[in-house]
N, C-alpha and C positions, 0 to 999 in steps of 0.2 A: 458448526455457529459456533461448540464450546468448545473445541481442538482451541479457533480465534482469542477465541476469551479467555483459555489457558493461558496458552498466549501469550496477553495486552495481561494480565496480574504477573507466571514466571520472573516474566524483568521487566519487571515496575519491579514487585520489592527480591528483585531476587539482583540486580545491578543500580537501581534509582534512580533511572534514562526513561523516558516517552518517547523514550525513538526506537522502532528499531526494523533498519530493513534484511527483504528478505525475496532469496532467488524464485521469481518464478513457479522452478520446479520442483517448488518445496508446495507450492498447491494447487487446489484441482481445480481442472482444465473448468467445469460447468463457474468459478467467476470467473472465465474471462466470457461466458454467455450472459450477457449482462439484463437478457430475460427472462430469466432460470431469481433472479432477486437477488441469492448468493450474495452478489460484491457489494450489492447494499447495504446489507444486515450485518457484514462483516464490515465496511470500512466505516459504517457505524456503528460498530459496539467502541472500532479505534476512534470518531472521533468524542463516545458519550463521556471516557477514561481521557479524554488530553492525549493523545496520543500523538504520532507519529508514522505517516511508516511508503519507505520509499522501494517496490519493487521493482527487482530490477530481473535483466534477461532479456530480450530477441522479442518484437512484437511486429515482424513484419511481414511474418505466418498470417496476421491478424486479417477477415477481406472490413466485418462491419465495418460498416461508416460507425452507429450510433459506441459504439466502441473506441473508436479512433478516435472522435468524439470525443466523449466521456475522460479517457487522456487528455488530452490535451486540457483540457481542464483541468484535468487536476493537476493538471503539472504547473498552473496557472496558479495555482492557489496557491492554499501555507502547510496543507496540512500530510496530504495524497499526494506522488508519486510515481512517477513510472521512469524508468531507467534503461539503461539495453549499458551500464555496468556497476560492480558496487562499485567500484569512486566517485562516479559520479549518484548514485543512491544516498555516500552519505556525505558527498557533496551542498549536494538540495535539504536533505536536514540538518547539518550544519546551519544555513545559513537560511534556516525559514526561522529559524533560531535569530538571528539578529536580528532587531527591531531597529 
């Protein structure tokens, strides 16, 4: 939790942006077990601080229907995205700022 908050504050104050793309490899596996509550807690921090996040990498190994549904719903929103490449993550973040 604290690491996520530190990341938000560092990015915000050192770069002035409210967008971040991060590799799934840098996130604990517990995040992707929705019943742990970790994803909800961390992503709520991003929303609270008006940050957009795109997490990129391969998600094909996950079989959890709730996780797949969560990824689908997130990708249809404006603040949280799951993509397979950094390029797509940046594209989603860029498009999500266009209104």
